[in-house]
N, C-alpha and C positions, 0 to 999 in steps of 0.2 A: 552751784549757785546761780541764780539768774536774776534777771533785771526786775522780775516781777518782785522780787523781795527788797528792792531798792538798796541793793549792794551792787556799787560800780565794779563791772569785771574788768580785769586787765587780761593779757594774753597770759595763757598757763605756760609754766616752765618748770621743769625738775628742781627740787630743792636743793641747794649746796650744803656742804657741812657748815655749821655756825662758825668753826675756830674761835670760839671764845675761850679763853684761858681761864679767866678768873670767875668764881661762881660762889654765890651762899645759896643754900637751900631755902626751903619755906620758913623755917625758923631762924633765918639770919646766920647760921654756921658756914664757915667756908667748906665746900663739897668739892668732888671731883668735877672735872670738866663734863658738861652736858654735851652729847652727841646726838645727831638726828635719828641714828639707831635706837638710842636708848628711849626714844618715842615712838618706835616702829608699831603701826597699827591704830594710832592716835591721831585726831584733828588736831594740830598745833597751833597756837595762837601765839605770835611773837609780838611784843609790844616794843617798839624801840624810842628811846628819850635820851634826854640830857638832861641833868640835874638843875642846869640853870635856864633851861627852855620854858619861857611863860607859857606858852601854849601847851606844853607837857602838864603842867600842872591845873592849867584853866580848865583843860578839855580833855587831853587824852588819858592821864592819869585817873581822872573821875570815871570816865568810859570804861577804861580797863578794870577798874573797881567793880563798875556796874555789871559787867560781863563775869567777872569771877563769882560775884556773889549771888547772880541768877543762875548760874552753872555750876554751882558748888556740889560736890559730890558725882557728878559725872565722868566716869573713869574713860570715857571714849574721847574726853579732851584734855589737853596738856597746855598749860599757860605758862610762858616764860618772857620776863621782862629784861631788856637788854640795854645798859647805856651805851650807845653807839656814838662814841667820841669821834668828832671829825675838826672840833676847834675847843679853845678852853681847856686843854688838857691838864692846866692847874687847877681847875676849878672843879671839872667832871671827873672826879677821881672814884677810886675803888670804894673809899669811906662813904660816899654819897650814895651808893647803892643801899646801903645799911640803912641810911637816914630815910631815904625814899620808901624802901619796904616798910619801914615803922610807920612813917607818918600816914600812911595811906592803908595800913593794917592789911596788906597785901600777903597771904600765906602761899606765896608762888616762888619759885627759884628766879633769881636776879643774876644777872651778869655783867662783867664790865669788860668792854670791847673797845680798846683804845689802838687797835693794829697790833702787829706783830712786835713791833718795838715797845709799845706801850706810849708813843707819842705821836702815832702817824694816822691814817683814816681807819675807821671801823672796818673790820672783815666783813662783818654783816652789810654793811653799807655797800661794798664793793661787791661782795657774791649774790647780794638781793637787789641790785640796784635802786636802793633806795634814794629819797630826795631830801632827806634832812629828818628833823623832828618835829612833833609826834609823828609816828609811822606804824601803821598795823600791817603784819603779814600773816596771811592765812595760809595752811599748808595742809592739804588733805590726808587723808590716812594712807594713800599711795605715795606720798611725799612730791606732790605736785603742789606748786604755789599757785593757788587759787585767786587770790587777793594781794595787792601790796600797794598801799596809797596813804596819805596823810588823812583822807576823809572816809571814814567808815561809819555806816548808819548803824549803830551798835544795837538799837531794837530790832532792826531787821536782822542782824547777824545773831541775836540771842534766840530769836525765833527759829532761824535755819538752824541753829546749832542744838536747839533742844530737840530737833526733829531726827538728829541723827541715831 
């Protein structure tokens, strides 16, 4: 990706394992842990949110929905949404990922990441150096993190991803 697409670049680094224990599949059913190797060879879009985050609902989740809808059926791309809990552990619970998936009609896997002990800082936040929520992480097919930020130009990202 380059700046001509109006996608702000960050320094590229190798993707870390997700280390997210609790997942639901695209249909809201509990599923096995999703690992980076499970998505080998695909361009990965990880959306980080908290259920109580106003910006996640007003901007981030609608942007994610727009991307998922625009790129539906593209088997070179994998979408994941992960509730990266770093505060409000009693509110940002596993059950909230089910509600959020249904509310936005997102047929993609959702994870719940409240740290190793279920009440500390999200592993993804630590491993990917995220600054909160909403946050988009884009990982290329070679597992390089090519974008990680609050602000994603969704239309430019869709244009770029359609050309993969």
